[in-house]
Short mmCIF file of the C-alpha atoms (twelve columns), coordinates in Angstrom:
data_MODEL
# 
_entry.id   MODEL 
# 
loop_
_atom_site.group_PDB 
_atom_site.id 
_atom_site.type_symbol 
_atom_site.label_atom_id 
_atom_site.label_alt_id 
_atom_site.label_comp_id 
_atom_site.label_asym_id 
_atom_site.label_seq_id 
_atom_site.Cartn_x 
_atom_site.Cartn_y 
_atom_site.Cartn_z 
_atom_site.pdbx_PDB_model_num 
ATOM 1  C CA . MET A 1  9.996   -9.611  2.798   1 
ATOM 2  C CA . GLU A 2  8.074   -9.826  -0.493  1 
ATOM 3  C CA . ALA A 3  4.350   -9.981  -1.033  1 
ATOM 4  C CA . ALA A 4  2.511   -12.281 -3.385  1 
ATOM 5  C CA . PRO A 5  2.363   -10.827 -6.886  1 
ATOM 6  C CA . PRO A 6  -0.555  -8.471  -7.485  1 
ATOM 7  C CA . GLY A 7  -2.981  -9.073  -10.324 1 
ATOM 8  C CA . ASP A 8  -0.675  -7.642  -12.987 1 
ATOM 9  C CA . GLY A 9  2.069   -10.166 -12.158 1 
ATOM 10 C CA . ARG A 10 4.577   -7.663  -10.724 1 
ATOM 11 C CA . ARG A 11 6.141   -8.369  -7.338  1 
ATOM 12 C CA . GLN A 12 6.147   -5.583  -4.795  1 
ATOM 13 C CA . VAL A 13 8.337   -5.314  -1.729  1 
ATOM 14 C CA . MET A 14 6.330   -4.762  1.418   1 
ATOM 15 C CA . THR A 15 7.671   -2.223  3.851   1 
ATOM 16 C CA . GLU A 16 7.956   -2.772  7.568   1 
ATOM 17 C CA . LEU A 17 7.310   0.903   8.252   1 
ATOM 18 C CA . ARG A 18 3.681   1.459   9.201   1 
ATOM 19 C CA . LEU A 19 3.216   4.717   7.300   1 
ATOM 20 C CA . GLY A 20 4.760   3.213   4.158   1 
ATOM 21 C CA . ALA A 21 2.600   0.124   4.491   1 
ATOM 22 C CA . TYR A 22 -0.508  2.254   4.900   1 
ATOM 23 C CA . ALA A 23 0.379   4.405   1.889   1 
ATOM 24 C CA . CYS A 24 0.954   1.275   -0.219  1 
ATOM 25 C CA . PHE A 25 -2.377  -0.127  1.015   1 
ATOM 26 C CA . MET A 26 -4.257  3.033   0.053   1 
ATOM 27 C CA . ARG A 27 -2.543  3.424   -3.349  1 
ATOM 28 C CA . THR A 28 -3.244  -0.117  -4.548  1 
ATOM 29 C CA . ASP A 29 -6.077  -2.617  -4.869  1 
ATOM 30 C CA . ILE A 30 -5.272  -4.189  -1.487  1 
ATOM 31 C CA . ASP A 31 -8.549  -4.568  0.442   1 
ATOM 32 C CA . ARG A 32 -7.199  -5.226  3.954   1 
ATOM 33 C CA . LEU A 33 -4.037  -4.395  5.873   1 
ATOM 34 C CA . ALA A 34 -2.863  -6.029  9.103   1 
ATOM 35 C CA . VAL A 35 -0.687  -3.743  11.228  1 
ATOM 36 C CA . GLY A 36 0.256   -5.217  14.582  1 
ATOM 37 C CA . ASN A 37 -2.978  -6.234  16.282  1 
ATOM 38 C CA . PHE A 38 -5.116  -4.135  13.924  1 
ATOM 39 C CA . LEU A 39 -6.910  -5.178  10.729  1 
ATOM 40 C CA . LEU A 40 -7.778  -2.231  8.491   1 
ATOM 41 C CA . PHE A 41 -10.465 -2.424  5.811   1 
ATOM 42 C CA . LYS A 42 -10.025 -0.066  2.864   1 
ATOM 43 C CA . GLU A 43 -13.734 0.772   2.714   1 
ATOM 44 C CA . ASP A 44 -13.516 2.095   6.310   1 
ATOM 45 C CA . GLN A 45 -10.585 4.452   5.602   1 
ATOM 46 C CA . PRO A 46 -10.891 8.155   4.730   1 
ATOM 47 C CA . ALA A 47 -10.214 9.099   1.117   1 
ATOM 48 C CA . TRP A 48 -6.479  9.015   0.296   1 
ATOM 49 C CA . GLN A 49 -5.174  12.225  -1.263  1 
ATOM 50 C CA . GLU A 50 -1.631  13.206  -2.167  1 
ATOM 51 C CA . GLU A 51 -0.277  16.496  -3.468  1 
ATOM 52 C CA . THR A 52 2.111   14.776  -5.887  1 
ATOM 53 C CA . ASP A 53 2.064   11.560  -7.883  1 
ATOM 54 C CA . TRP A 54 4.158   9.035   -5.935  1 
ATOM 55 C CA . ARG A 55 5.127   7.304   -9.206  1 
ATOM 56 C CA . ASP A 56 7.178   10.383  -10.167 1 
ATOM 57 C CA . GLU A 57 9.500   9.620   -7.226  1 
ATOM 58 C CA . ILE A 58 10.570  6.261   -8.694  1 
ATOM 59 C CA . PRO A 59 13.723  6.539   -10.829 1 
ATOM 60 C CA . ASP A 60 13.489  5.263   -14.416 1 
# 
């Protein structure tokens, strides 16, 4: 399943895994995330911190 293109015109594949969806939600400019019967608002989430830069995991 693909999402609508974000503001920069790139298309991003949405994951069906909840943790991956949440990580994508917190790393991007997405404001809300629906997971099952839940609607999450970014402003209500704790600060997202990672030990490494996830972009380094993407092969060139």
